[in-house]
N, C-alpha and C positions, 0 to 999 in steps of 0.2 A: 797555074794551079796553086792553091793556097797551102801554106805550111802551118800546122797546128802543133803546139807543144803542150804536152800534158805533164804538169808538175805534181809532185807528191803522190804518185801512184804507189799504193802499198805493194810490198813484195809478193803477197799472195795473189793479188789481182794480176800483177805482171806475169807471174808464173802460170796462172790459168790462161791468160791471153797467149803466152808462148806455146803452151800445150795445145790449145785450140787451133792456133795457126799451123802447128806441126801436123795435126790431124787432118787439116784441110790442104796441106802441101803448099803453104804460102808463108810469106814473112809476117811478122807481127804487125808491121805497118799495113800490109794488104788486108790482114784479118780485121784490124781496127776500122779500116775504111769500109769493109764489107758489113761489119756490125752497125756502123753509123748509117750506111746506105739503107740497110734493111729496116732500121728503126725509124728512119725519116722518109721512107718512100711514099707513104700515103699522105694525102692532104687531111688536115683536121676535119672531122665530121661536123657538119652544121646543117640546119634546115632539114630538108627532105631526106638527105643521106643519113642524118642522125636518127630520124624517126624510123627509117627502114632498118637500120642497124639494131636499134632497140627491139623492134618487132621481131627480127630474126632470132634474137636471144631469148625472148619470152614465149614465142609460139610453140616450141617443143614441149613446154610445160603447160599448155592449154591457154596461154595468154594471161592477161591480168585484168581483172575487173575492179574498177575503182568506184567507190561510193562517193559521188561528188555532191556537195551540198547544193540545194536549190538556189537559184539566182533571184535576187530582188529586182523589181522594176527599176529602170534607170531613172535617176533623179535629174531634174532640170536645175541648172545653176544659172542664176541671173548673170548676164554679161558674157556667157560662154556659149558659143554655138557649135 
């Protein structure tokens, strides 16, 4: 298992971590691991998962209608197929 050292942690943040750990009945180290685990548990959204996530956010508001400009016919460029 890896060891991580966090330097220059300000006193207020350390106190808040200590309080949160106490509230959850665990050490500061266990609490920090729990926070990191929860923050990093999901894979970054991309592709279809990202589209579905955005859709879930906007559908309760009736969705989003976009006015997209019309498309021009594709031009042929010599030497490119």
